[in-house]
C-alpha positions in Angstrom: 103.0 133.3 139.4 105.5 133.0 136.5 104.0 131.9 133.4 106.2 130.0 130.9 106.5 131.7 127.4 105.8 129.5 124.4 106.8 130.4 120.8 103.2 130.7 119.6 104.1 131.6 116.2 105.0 127.9 115.7 101.5 126.7 116.6 98.3 127.3 114.5 96.4 130.4 115.5 93.3 129.7 117.5 91.6 132.7 119.2 89.6 130.4 121.2 92.3 128.6 122.8 93.9 130.1 125.9 96.7 128.5 127.7 95.0 128.7 130.9 92.1 126.4 129.9 92.6 122.8 129.7 93.4 121.8 125.8 90.9 119.7 124.1 91.6 116.6 121.5 90.9 119.3 118.6 93.8 121.6 119.9 96.4 118.5 119.9 95.0 117.7 116.4 95.9 121.1 115.2 99.1 121.1 116.9 100.0 117.7 115.3 99.4 119.4 112.0 101.4 122.6 112.6 104.8 120.5 111.9 106.0 121.1 115.4 108.5 118.8 116.8 108.1 116.9 120.0 110.7 116.2 122.4 112.4 112.5 122.2 111.3 111.8 126.0 107.6 112.4 124.8 107.8 109.5 122.0 106.2 106.4 122.9 108.4 103.3 123.2 108.4 101.1 119.9 109.8 100.8 116.5 109.8 103.7 114.1 111.0 104.0 110.6 112.7 107.2 109.6 110.9 109.1 107.0 113.0 112.3 107.0 116.1 113.9 108.5 116.4 117.6 109.1 119.7 118.6 110.4 119.9 121.9 112.5 122.7 123.9 113.6 121.6 125.1 117.1 123.5 127.0 119.8 124.3 123.8 121.6 125.7 122.0 118.6 124.2 120.0 115.8 120.8 118.6 116.3 118.2 116.7 114.0 114.5 116.9 113.4 113.3 113.3 112.5 110.1 112.5 110.8 109.3 109.0 112.1 106.3 106.4 111.2 105.2 103.5 113.0 104.0 100.1 111.6 100.3 101.3 112.1 100.9 104.5 110.3 101.1 106.9 113.1 103.5 109.7 112.3 105.8 111.8 114.4 108.1 114.7 114.2 110.7 114.5 117.1 113.9 116.0 118.1 116.7 113.5 118.2 118.8 113.0 121.1 122.6 114.0 120.7 124.0 110.3 120.7 121.3 109.5 118.2 122.3 112.5 116.1 126.0 111.4 116.3 125.2 108.2 114.9 122.8 109.1 112.2 125.4 111.7 110.9 128.1 108.7 110.9 125.7 106.3 109.3 123.2 107.5 106.7 121.9 104.3 105.9 120.1 103.9 109.3 116.4 103.2 108.4 114.7 101.9 111.7 114.8 103.1 115.3 113.7 101.2 118.4 113.0 103.6 121.2 113.7 102.0 124.7 112.9 104.8 126.8 114.9 106.2 129.4 117.5 103.9 131.1 119.5 104.2 134.3 123.5 104.6 133.9 125.5 101.7 134.9 128.2 103.8 136.2 126.0 106.4 138.1 122.3 105.0 138.9 121.4 108.8 139.6 121.9 109.7 136.0 119.6 108.9 133.1 119.9 108.6 129.3 117.6 107.8 126.4 118.4 104.1 125.2 117.7 103.2 121.5 118.9 100.6 118.9 119.1 101.2 115.2 118.6 99.0 112.1 119.8 99.4 108.5 
């Protein structure tokens, strides 16, 4: 069986934790404290305030890591989808994002995209 390779240098070292074992809540807390960005698809639906923007030039074009916080104080570090990156680059005054989740395309229902709204 082929095992997926992870860049473990981004995560805190933990000699007791092995990828074959089921992770504990403590492992997730350590990963959350490691300043590792999650994917946008893993971000719960809701309203977020942008606390930081880190533009990154990747091999697939410009991307951006966003620091987000909820009204209840939960903090997230996520990779923004390409359409959101384009919108944020064109309008620096955007402060809030509503993550509406995954939506079906009107023209081609087999295709999906990340729906979001922004607010100044």
